[in-house]
GURO-325131 format. One record per residue (C-alpha): x, y, z; residue in one letter. Coordinates in nm, 4 decimals, decimal comma, m for minus. Each point is the difference from the previous one (the first is absolute). Layout:
{u=X | v=Y | w=Z | rest=A}
...
//
This chain:
{u=m5,9317 | v=3,0808 | w=3,5753 | rest=X}
{u=0,3698 | v=m0,0097 | w=m0,0021 | rest=X}
{u=0,1361 | v=0,1892 | w=0,2871 | rest=X}
{u=0,2034 | v=0,2528 | w=m0,1798 | rest=X}
{u=m0,2377 | v=0,0302 | w=m0,3098 | rest=X}
{u=m0,1123 | v=0,3523 | w=m0,0980 | rest=X}
{u=m0,1352 | v=0,2059 | w=m0,2778 | rest=X}
{u=0,1605 | v=0,3007 | w=m0,1542 | rest=X}
{u=m0,1745 | v=0,2057 | w=m0,3041 | rest=X}
{u=m0,2353 | v=m0,2729 | w=m0,0616 | rest=X}
{u=0,3004 | v=m0,2598 | w=m0,0266 | rest=X}
{u=m0,0097 | v=m0,3182 | w=0,2130 | rest=X}
{u=0,3736 | v=m0,0006 | w=0,1985 | rest=X}
{u=0,1319 | v=m0,2934 | w=0,1698 | rest=X}
{u=0,1355 | v=0,2738 | w=0,2639 | rest=X}
{u=0,0538 | v=0,3522 | w=0,0452 | rest=X}
{u=0,3473 | v=0,0281 | w=m0,1354 | rest=X}
{u=0,0935 | v=0,1658 | w=m0,3145 | rest=X}
{u=0,3589 | v=0,0582 | w=m0,1350 | rest=X}
{u=m0,0232 | v=0,3456 | w=m0,1267 | rest=X}
{u=0,1382 | v=0,1727 | w=m0,3139 | rest=X}
{u=0,3823 | v=m0,0740 | w=m0,0461 | rest=X}
{u=0,2638 | v=m0,1278 | w=m0,1575 | rest=X}
{u=m0,0823 | v=m0,3264 | w=0,1633 | rest=X}
{u=m0,3126 | v=m0,0422 | w=m0,2038 | rest=X}
{u=0,1272 | v=0,0843 | w=m0,3471 | rest=X}
{u=0,0943 | v=m0,3567 | w=m0,1062 | rest=X}
{u=m0,1787 | v=m0,3427 | w=m0,0098 | rest=X}
{u=0,2317 | v=m0,1601 | w=0,2220 | rest=X}
{u=m0,0041 | v=0,2955 | w=0,2771 | rest=X}
{u=m0,3962 | v=m0,0648 | w=m0,0095 | rest=X}
{u=0,0035 | v=m0,3633 | w=0,0383 | rest=X}
{u=0,2579 | v=m0,0057 | w=0,2827 | rest=X}
{u=m0,2213 | v=0,2644 | w=0,1844 | rest=X}
{u=m0,3139 | v=m0,2212 | w=m0,0712 | rest=X}
{u=0,1760 | v=m0,3005 | w=0,1317 | rest=X}
{u=0,0759 | v=0,1814 | w=0,3399 | rest=X}
{u=m0,3771 | v=0,1025 | w=0,0423 | rest=X}
{u=m0,0558 | v=0,3294 | w=m0,1794 | rest=X}
{u=m0,3589 | v=0,0345 | w=m0,0647 | rest=X}
{u=0,0595 | v=0,2589 | w=m0,2836 | rest=X}
{u=0,2323 | v=0,1883 | w=m0,1868 | rest=X}
{u=0,0348 | v=0,3428 | w=m0,1068 | rest=X}
{u=0,2242 | v=0,0015 | w=m0,3335 | rest=X}
{u=0,2676 | v=0,2534 | w=m0,0191 | rest=X}
{u=m0,1196 | v=0,3338 | w=m0,0904 | rest=X}
{u=m0,0296 | v=0,1094 | w=m0,3972 | rest=X}
{u=0,1518 | v=0,3312 | w=0,0630 | rest=X}
{u=m0,0736 | v=0,2599 | w=m0,2846 | rest=X}
{u=0,2673 | v=0,2148 | w=0,0958 | rest=X}
{u=0,2735 | v=m0,2811 | w=m0,0720 | rest=X}
{u=m0,1405 | v=m0,0622 | w=m0,3094 | rest=X}
{u=0,0279 | v=0,3689 | w=m0,1200 | rest=X}
{u=0,3691 | v=m0,0055 | w=0,1358 | rest=X}
{u=0,0789 | v=m0,2957 | w=m0,1945 | rest=X}
{u=m0,1637 | v=0,1685 | w=m0,3008 | rest=X}
{u=0,2037 | v=0,2877 | w=0,0541 | rest=X}
{u=0,3346 | v=m0,1585 | w=0,0689 | rest=X}
{u=m0,0460 | v=m0,1970 | w=m0,3257 | rest=X}
{u=m0,0928 | v=0,2890 | w=m0,2147 | rest=X}
{u=0,3049 | v=0,1581 | w=0,1356 | rest=X}
{u=0,2508 | v=m0,2919 | w=m0,0812 | rest=X}
{u=m0,1343 | v=m0,1560 | w=m0,2902 | rest=X}
{u=m0,2493 | v=0,1242 | w=m0,2576 | rest=X}
{u=0,2338 | v=0,1486 | w=m0,2402 | rest=X}
{u=m0,1569 | v=0,0889 | w=m0,3171 | rest=X}
{u=m0,3554 | v=m0,0261 | w=0,1749 | rest=X}
{u=0,0486 | v=0,2788 | w=0,2513 | rest=X}
{u=m0,2041 | v=0,2595 | w=m0,1959 | rest=X}
{u=m0,2800 | v=m0,2633 | w=m0,1254 | rest=X}
{u=m0,2573 | v=0,1070 | w=0,1995 | rest=X}
{u=m0,2464 | v=m0,3385 | w=m0,1467 | rest=X}
{u=0,2875 | v=m0,2240 | w=0,0881 | rest=X}
{u=0,0278 | v=0,1719 | w=0,3680 | rest=X}
{u=m0,3778 | v=m0,0654 | w=0,0623 | rest=X}
{u=0,0651 | v=m0,3643 | w=m0,1269 | rest=X}
{u=0,3139 | v=m0,0377 | w=0,2136 | rest=X}
{u=m0,1510 | v=0,1631 | w=0,3269 | rest=X}
{u=m0,3279 | v=m0,2529 | w=m0,0765 | rest=X}
{u=0,2363 | v=m0,3043 | w=m0,0281 | rest=X}
{u=0,2110 | v=0,0468 | w=0,2969 | rest=X}
{u=m0,3283 | v=m0,0026 | w=0,1927 | rest=X}
{u=m0,1385 | v=m0,2983 | w=m0,1619 | rest=X}
{u=0,3084 | v=m0,1914 | w=0,0737 | rest=X}
{u=m0,0342 | v=0,0938 | w=0,3632 | rest=X}
{u=m0,3402 | v=m0,1116 | w=0,0217 | rest=X}
{u=0,0361 | v=m0,3165 | w=m0,2223 | rest=X}
{u=0,2977 | v=m0,1166 | w=0,2358 | rest=X}
{u=m0,2534 | v=0,0595 | w=0,3262 | rest=X}
{u=m0,3030 | v=m0,1832 | w=m0,2175 | rest=X}
{u=0,2142 | v=m0,2870 | w=m0,0520 | rest=X}
{u=0,1027 | v=0,0056 | w=0,3792 | rest=X}
{u=m0,3619 | v=m0,0300 | w=0,1096 | rest=X}
{u=m0,0715 | v=m0,2489 | w=m0,2574 | rest=X}
{u=0,2897 | v=m0,2347 | w=0,1179 | rest=X}
{u=m0,0712 | v=0,0523 | w=0,3612 | rest=X}
{u=m0,3718 | v=m0,0719 | w=m0,0195 | rest=X}
{u=0,1229 | v=m0,3509 | w=m0,1031 | rest=X}
{u=0,2176 | v=m0,0388 | w=0,2742 | rest=X}
{u=m0,1684 | v=0,1204 | w=0,3241 | rest=X}
{u=m0,3571 | v=0,0102 | w=0,1003 | rest=X}
{u=m0,0052 | v=0,3196 | w=0,1734 | rest=X}
{u=m0,1532 | v=0,3333 | w=m0,1094 | rest=X}
{u=0,2673 | v=0,1915 | w=m0,2033 | rest=X}
{u=m0,0770 | v=0,3887 | w=0,0619 | rest=X}
{u=0,1786 | v=0,2556 | w=m0,2868 | rest=X}
{u=0,1194 | v=0,3515 | w=0,1266 | rest=X}
{u=0,0351 | v=0,2849 | w=m0,2080 | rest=X}
{u=0,1782 | v=0,3324 | w=0,0641 | rest=X}
{u=m0,0935 | v=0,2444 | w=m0,2806 | rest=X}
{u=0,1105 | v=0,3378 | w=m0,0642 | rest=X}
{u=m0,2397 | v=0,1265 | w=m0,2557 | rest=X}
{u=m0,3787 | v=m0,0127 | w=0,0485 | rest=X}
{u=m0,0614 | v=m0,2006 | w=m0,3528 | rest=X}
{u=0,2069 | v=m0,3098 | w=0,0802 | rest=X}
{u=m0,1643 | v=m0,1027 | w=0,3105 | rest=X}
{u=m0,2944 | v=m0,1420 | w=m0,1902 | rest=X}
{u=0,2175 | v=m0,1174 | w=m0,3110 | rest=X}
{u=0,2523 | v=m0,2057 | w=0,2540 | rest=X}
{u=m0,2938 | v=m0,1291 | w=0,2461 | rest=X}
{u=m0,1899 | v=m0,1341 | w=m0,3119 | rest=X}
{u=0,2983 | v=m0,1984 | w=m0,1030 | rest=X}
{u=0,0703 | v=m0,1103 | w=0,3129 | rest=X}
{u=m0,3643 | v=m0,1419 | w=0,0433 | rest=X}
{u=0,0142 | v=m0,1715 | w=m0,3287 | rest=X}
{u=0,3426 | v=m0,1786 | w=0,1205 | rest=X}
{u=m0,1904 | v=m0,1519 | w=0,3031 | rest=X}
{u=0,0402 | v=0,1937 | w=0,2795 | rest=X}
{u=m0,2341 | v=m0,0550 | w=0,2726 | rest=X}
{u=0,0118 | v=0,3472 | w=0,1119 | rest=X}
{u=0,1905 | v=0,3173 | w=m0,0465 | rest=X}
{u=0,1638 | v=0,2270 | w=0,2622 | rest=X}
{u=0,0079 | v=0,3692 | w=m0,1203 | rest=X}
{u=0,3738 | v=0,1648 | w=0,1491 | rest=X}
{u=m0,0934 | v=0,3470 | w=m0,0354 | rest=X}
{u=0,1809 | v=0,2263 | w=0,2190 | rest=X}
{u=0,2437 | v=0,2689 | w=m0,0550 | rest=X}
{u=0,1722 | v=0,1947 | w=0,2942 | rest=X}
{u=m0,2154 | v=0,3172 | w=0,0302 | rest=X}
{u=0,3221 | v=0,2454 | w=0,0068 | rest=X}
{u=m0,1184 | v=0,2608 | w=m0,2494 | rest=X}
{u=m0,1031 | v=0,3067 | w=0,2252 | rest=X}
{u=m0,2317 | v=0,1616 | w=m0,2907 | rest=X}
{u=m0,2129 | v=m0,3211 | w=m0,0233 | rest=X}
{u=m0,3115 | v=m0,0029 | w=0,2150 | rest=X}
{u=m0,0381 | v=m0,2550 | w=0,2646 | rest=X}
{u=m0,3159 | v=m0,1488 | w=m0,1679 | rest=X}
{u=0,1785 | v=m0,0499 | w=m0,3427 | rest=X}
{u=0,1238 | v=m0,3281 | w=0,1111 | rest=X}
{u=m0,3316 | v=m0,1313 | w=0,1473 | rest=X}
{u=m0,1679 | v=0,1002 | w=m0,3452 | rest=X}
{u=0,2815 | v=m0,1898 | w=m0,1878 | rest=X}
{u=m0,0737 | v=m0,3410 | w=0,2295 | rest=X}
{u=m0,3505 | v=0,0298 | w=m0,0768 | rest=X}
{u=0,0115 | v=0,1001 | w=m0,3787 | rest=X}
{u=0,2131 | v=m0,3076 | w=m0,0585 | rest=X}
{u=m0,2006 | v=m0,2333 | w=0,1951 | rest=X}
{u=m0,2978 | v=0,0934 | w=m0,1939 | rest=X}
{u=0,1509 | v=m0,0427 | w=m0,3300 | rest=X}
{u=0,1637 | v=m0,3303 | w=0,0601 | rest=X}
{u=m0,3352 | v=m0,1523 | w=0,1688 | rest=X}
{u=m0,2053 | v=0,1042 | w=m0,3223 | rest=X}
{u=0,2380 | v=m0,2010 | w=m0,2098 | rest=X}
{u=0,0844 | v=m0,3253 | w=0,1777 | rest=X}
{u=m0,2034 | v=m0,2356 | w=0,1918 | rest=X}
{u=0,2628 | v=m0,1513 | w=0,2397 | rest=X}
{u=0,0017 | v=0,1236 | w=0,3459 | rest=X}
{u=0,2088 | v=0,3099 | w=0,0523 | rest=X}
{u=0,2256 | v=0,1026 | w=0,3161 | rest=X}
{u=0,1595 | v=0,3364 | w=0,0087 | rest=X}
{u=0,3408 | v=0,0238 | w=0,2305 | rest=X}
{u=0,0379 | v=0,3490 | w=0,1454 | rest=X}
{u=0,2541 | v=0,1909 | w=0,2173 | rest=X}
{u=m0,0951 | v=0,1517 | w=0,3433 | rest=X}
{u=0,0950 | v=0,3435 | w=m0,1349 | rest=X}
{u=m0,3405 | v=0,1818 | w=0,0169 | rest=X}
{u=m0,1526 | v=0,3118 | w=0,1578 | rest=X}
{u=m0,2750 | v=m0,2151 | w=0,1066 | rest=X}
{u=0,0802 | v=m0,3423 | w=m0,0575 | rest=X}
{u=m0,3648 | v=m0,1827 | w=0,1441 | rest=X}
{u=m0,1814 | v=0,2390 | w=m0,2325 | rest=X}
{u=0,2118 | v=m0,0896 | w=m0,3352 | rest=X}
{u=m0,0427 | v=m0,4053 | w=0,1269 | rest=X}
{u=m0,3898 | v=0,0534 | w=0,0568 | rest=X}
{u=m0,0101 | v=0,1765 | w=m0,3319 | rest=X}
{u=0,1908 | v=m0,3101 | w=m0,1694 | rest=X}
{u=m0,2541 | v=m0,2505 | w=0,1447 | rest=X}
{u=m0,2638 | v=0,2093 | w=m0,1301 | rest=X}
{u=0,1450 | v=0,0035 | w=m0,3259 | rest=X}
{u=m0,0548 | v=m0,3656 | w=m0,0169 | rest=X}
{u=0,3564 | v=m0,1199 | w=0,0424 | rest=X}
{u=0,0170 | v=m0,3807 | w=0,1122 | rest=X}
{u=0,3118 | v=0,0469 | w=0,2508 | rest=X}
{u=0,2144 | v=0,2705 | w=0,1248 | rest=X}
{u=0,3790 | v=m0,1039 | w=0,0907 | rest=X}
{u=0,1337 | v=0,2045 | w=0,2867 | rest=X}
{u=0,2556 | v=0,1178 | w=m0,0640 | rest=X}
{u=0,2584 | v=0,0449 | w=m0,3040 | rest=X}
{u=0,3670 | v=0,0100 | w=0,0847 | rest=X}
{u=0,2464 | v=0,2263 | w=m0,1760 | rest=X}
{u=0,3436 | v=0,0252 | w=m0,1171 | rest=X}
{u=0,1706 | v=0,1657 | w=0,3086 | rest=X}
{u=0,2703 | v=0,2769 | w=m0,0203 | rest=X}
{u=0,3054 | v=m0,0100 | w=0,2165 | rest=X}
{u=0,3275 | v=0,2075 | w=m0,0064 | rest=X}
{u=0,3872 | v=m0,1009 | w=0,0265 | rest=X}
{u=0,1425 | v=0,2373 | w=0,2462 | rest=X}
{u=0,3417 | v=m0,0375 | w=m0,1260 | rest=X}
{u=m0,0384 | v=0,0443 | w=m0,3610 | rest=X}
{u=m0,3096 | v=0,2306 | w=0,0144 | rest=X}
{u=m0,1935 | v=m0,2467 | w=m0,2364 | rest=X}
{u=m0,3606 | v=m0,1016 | w=m0,0265 | rest=X}
{u=m0,0551 | v=m0,3525 | w=0,0253 | rest=X}
{u=m0,2655 | v=m0,2695 | w=0,0357 | rest=X}
{u=m0,1323 | v=m0,0704 | w=0,3689 | rest=X}
{u=m0,0767 | v=m0,3653 | w=0,0777 | rest=X}
{u=m0,2742 | v=m0,1299 | w=m0,2203 | rest=X}
{u=m0,1080 | v=m0,2442 | w=0,2761 | rest=X}
{u=m0,2919 | v=0,0803 | w=0,2616 | rest=X}
{u=0,0867 | v=m0,0944 | w=0,3522 | rest=X}
{u=m0,1686 | v=m0,1617 | w=0,2665 | rest=X}
{u=m0,0846 | v=0,3224 | w=0,1508 | rest=X}
{u=m0,1771 | v=0,1542 | w=m0,3093 | rest=X}
{u=m0,3573 | v=m0,1532 | w=0,0501 | rest=X}
{u=m0,1293 | v=0,2573 | w=0,2526 | rest=X}
{u=m0,1143 | v=0,2332 | w=m0,2636 | rest=X}
{u=m0,1736 | v=m0,2665 | w=m0,1957 | rest=X}
{u=m0,1637 | v=m0,1329 | w=0,2886 | rest=X}
{u=m0,1247 | v=0,3315 | w=0,1241 | rest=X}
{u=m0,1748 | v=0,0622 | w=m0,3365 | rest=X}
{u=m0,1436 | v=m0,3507 | w=m0,0575 | rest=X}
{u=m0,1527 | v=0,0341 | w=0,3791 | rest=X}
{u=m0,1487 | v=0,3337 | w=m0,0860 | rest=X}
{u=m0,1523 | v=m0,1073 | w=m0,3159 | rest=X}
{u=m0,0997 | v=m0,3262 | w=0,0606 | rest=X}
{u=m0,3829 | v=m0,0101 | w=0,0329 | rest=X}
{u=m0,0308 | v=0,3509 | w=m0,1593 | rest=X}
{u=0,0421 | v=m0,1510 | w=m0,3462 | rest=X}
{u=m0,1426 | v=m0,2613 | w=m0,1970 | rest=X}
{u=0,3148 | v=m0,1067 | w=m0,2306 | rest=X}
{u=0,2720 | v=m0,2588 | w=0,1283 | rest=X}
{u=0,2892 | v=0,1573 | w=0,1493 | rest=X}
{u=0,3492 | v=m0,1490 | w=m0,0471 | rest=X}
{u=0,3032 | v=0,0573 | w=0,2464 | rest=X}
{u=0,2881 | v=0,0950 | w=m0,1537 | rest=X}
{u=0,3652 | v=0,1272 | w=0,1331 | rest=X}
{u=0,1858 | v=m0,1651 | w=0,3147 | rest=X}
{u=m0,1636 | v=m0,3510 | w=0,0050 | rest=X}
{u=0,2906 | v=m0,1947 | w=0,1358 | rest=X}
{u=m0,1648 | v=m0,2511 | w=0,2391 | rest=X}
{u=m0,3280 | v=m0,2055 | w=0,0733 | rest=X}
{u=m0,0604 | v=0,2288 | w=0,2929 | rest=X}
{u=0,0053 | v=0,3414 | w=m0,2343 | rest=X}
{u=m0,2301 | v=m0,1991 | w=m0,2473 | rest=X}
{u=m0,2444 | v=m0,0849 | w=0,2706 | rest=X}
{u=m0,0064 | v=0,3392 | w=0,1258 | rest=X}
{u=m0,0776 | v=0,1537 | w=m0,3553 | rest=X}
{u=m0,3214 | v=m0,2701 | w=m0,0275 | rest=X}
{u=m0,1130 | v=0,0848 | w=0,3751 | rest=X}
{u=0,0249 | v=0,3554 | w=m0,1377 | rest=X}
{u=m0,2493 | v=m0,0750 | w=m0,2780 | rest=X}
{u=0,2526 | v=m0,0969 | w=m0,3261 | rest=X}
{u=m0,1330 | v=m0,2838 | w=m0,2161 | rest=X}
{u=0,3476 | v=m0,0870 | w=m0,1451 | rest=X}
{u=0,3507 | v=0,1226 | w=0,0862 | rest=X}
{u=0,2658 | v=0,0263 | w=m0,2483 | rest=X}
{u=0,3696 | v=m0,1194 | w=0,0497 | rest=X}
{u=0,3058 | v=0,0953 | w=m0,1847 | rest=X}
{u=0,3262 | v=0,1200 | w=0,2160 | rest=X}
{u=m0,0067 | v=m0,3018 | w=0,2407 | rest=X}
{u=m0,0220 | v=m0,2389 | w=m0,2913 | rest=X}
{u=0,3148 | v=0,2168 | w=m0,1679 | rest=X}
{u=0,1997 | v=m0,0383 | w=0,3304 | rest=X}
{u=m0,1186 | v=m0,3569 | w=0,1350 | rest=X}
{u=m0,1063 | v=m0,1890 | w=m0,3385 | rest=X}
{u=m0,3496 | v=m0,1468 | w=m0,1027 | rest=X}
{u=m0,0037 | v=m0,2133 | w=0,3166 | rest=X}
{u=m0,0558 | v=0,2907 | w=0,1759 | rest=X}
{u=m0,3721 | v=0,0032 | w=m0,1206 | rest=X}
{u=m0,0589 | v=m0,3646 | w=0,1432 | rest=X}
{u=0,1756 | v=0,1414 | w=0,3500 | rest=X}
{u=m0,2762 | v=0,2372 | w=0,0211 | rest=X}
{u=m0,2891 | v=m0,2134 | w=m0,1080 | rest=X}
{u=0,1218 | v=m0,2599 | w=0,2885 | rest=X}
{u=0,0134 | v=0,2929 | w=0,2254 | rest=X}
{u=m0,3558 | v=0,1285 | w=m0,0641 | rest=X}
{u=m0,1353 | v=m0,3792 | w=m0,0019 | rest=X}
{u=0,1758 | v=m0,0483 | w=0,3338 | rest=X}
{u=m0,1730 | v=0,3370 | w=0,1799 | rest=X}
{u=m0,3232 | v=m0,0852 | w=m0,1729 | rest=X}
{u=0,0054 | v=m0,3422 | w=0,1783 | rest=X}
{u=0,1235 | v=0,1390 | w=0,3033 | rest=X}
{u=m0,3008 | v=0,2344 | w=0,0263 | rest=X}
{u=m0,2381 | v=m0,2666 | w=m0,1424 | rest=X}
{u=m0,0775 | v=0,1955 | w=m0,3337 | rest=X}
{u=m0,1691 | v=m0,1954 | w=m0,2706 | rest=X}
{u=0,0391 | v=0,2413 | w=m0,2599 | rest=X}
{u=0,1744 | v=0,3594 | w=m0,1044 | rest=X}
{u=m0,3537 | v=0,1403 | w=m0,0130 | rest=X}
{u=m0,0515 | v=m0,0437 | w=0,3846 | rest=X}
{u=0,2609 | v=0,2545 | w=0,0910 | rest=X}
{u=0,0392 | v=0,2118 | w=m0,2984 | rest=X}
{u=m0,0769 | v=0,3706 | w=0,1008 | rest=X}
{u=m0,0122 | v=m0,1148 | w=0,3729 | rest=X}
{u=0,2106 | v=0,3073 | w=0,1197 | rest=X}
{u=m0,0677 | v=0,2815 | w=m0,2594 | rest=X}
{u=m0,0870 | v=0,3553 | w=0,0699 | rest=X}
{u=m0,3341 | v=0,0934 | w=0,1863 | rest=X}
{u=m0,0563 | v=0,3645 | w=m0,0091 | rest=X}
{u=m0,1857 | v=m0,0032 | w=0,3466 | rest=X}
{u=0,2138 | v=m0,2685 | w=0,1718 | rest=X}
{u=0,3719 | v=m0,0053 | w=m0,0750 | rest=X}
{u=0,0282 | v=0,2981 | w=m0,2438 | rest=X}
{u=0,2859 | v=0,1446 | w=0,2231 | rest=X}
{u=0,2322 | v=m0,2910 | w=m0,0259 | rest=X}
{u=m0,0265 | v=0,0124 | w=m0,4236 | rest=X}
{u=m0,0242 | v=0,3931 | w=m0,0195 | rest=X}
{u=0,2863 | v=0,1243 | w=0,2371 | rest=X}
{u=0,3137 | v=0,0469 | w=m0,2075 | rest=X}
{u=0,2248 | v=0,2058 | w=0,2453 | rest=X}
{u=0,2231 | v=m0,1771 | w=0,2476 | rest=X}
{u=m0,1513 | v=0,2088 | w=0,2931 | rest=X}
{u=m0,1519 | v=m0,3286 | w=0,1205 | rest=X}
{u=0,3233 | v=m0,1815 | w=0,0147 | rest=X}
{u=0,1988 | v=0,2536 | w=0,1534 | rest=X}
{u=m0,2147 | v=0,2370 | w=0,2281 | rest=X}
{u=0,1174 | v=m0,1795 | w=0,2922 | rest=X}
{u=0,3722 | v=m0,0238 | w=m0,0874 | rest=X}
{u=0,2130 | v=0,1483 | w=0,2562 | rest=X}
{u=0,3572 | v=0,1351 | w=m0,0783 | rest=X}
{u=0,2411 | v=m0,0690 | w=0,2855 | rest=X}
//
């Protein structure tokens, strides 16, 4: 057995590093470069149904002319835009599969329940090895009950799993009234992997112009703590694979995630900042550390420091800063 080899959703990977869904995974050339630098799998740039809808609306406003009141034509036009997007993705999958020998994971982010099945089936036909469902919407509706988001997750998984045969992962966010219970229910529903966590568009303010602007799209080296906590807590309590996402910028962080129980780790921001070569650097760091610790496989240390209710629960469950500052004295 090779030292870094692992299994994820039943797929054999040469190492635990996956490139998460992003612009870097949207072209054949980009994916080839990632694979050449050691990526064990890639998650394709998500198909966002809302982007397709917006494109439809924009084109509708600008160029339909005489057809603007033709409902039959509008139905066809809506179908055609969606078909074009899926056709481009299918072509990308087919071309990439000829160029690289690593698993290709499709990614979907849909706004309407019916499209999850349709899009997933078309990705499967195009040849993806698995599909990651990117389901989450920020729960800001004060009229909505907290369990509605949970029901949405479970409903989508049930529908998609019924209609496709390739493994299915779901990428979720940390916002939940009882995250542990949600993750356990997703596991029970039969999802093949859960990716923790989604990273969202950040809002920032310009204090000189009073304008709302975009925050940094990248994670930082210190953004991994919450993912580490929850991988640790859920490892051993679910049978599904856990994939760690957000804040993985170094071999040390990747090792920590695996020690917590992650099957794989997903990198994006580090690659944007330092190039595809950073994947090889992280892999070298993991291998060097394993050699120093005399580990001959990833499985030997996976889950070695995860949450144990009767032993180290306080270290994982304590969320306040009292432990840090209770002894601090002010001069």
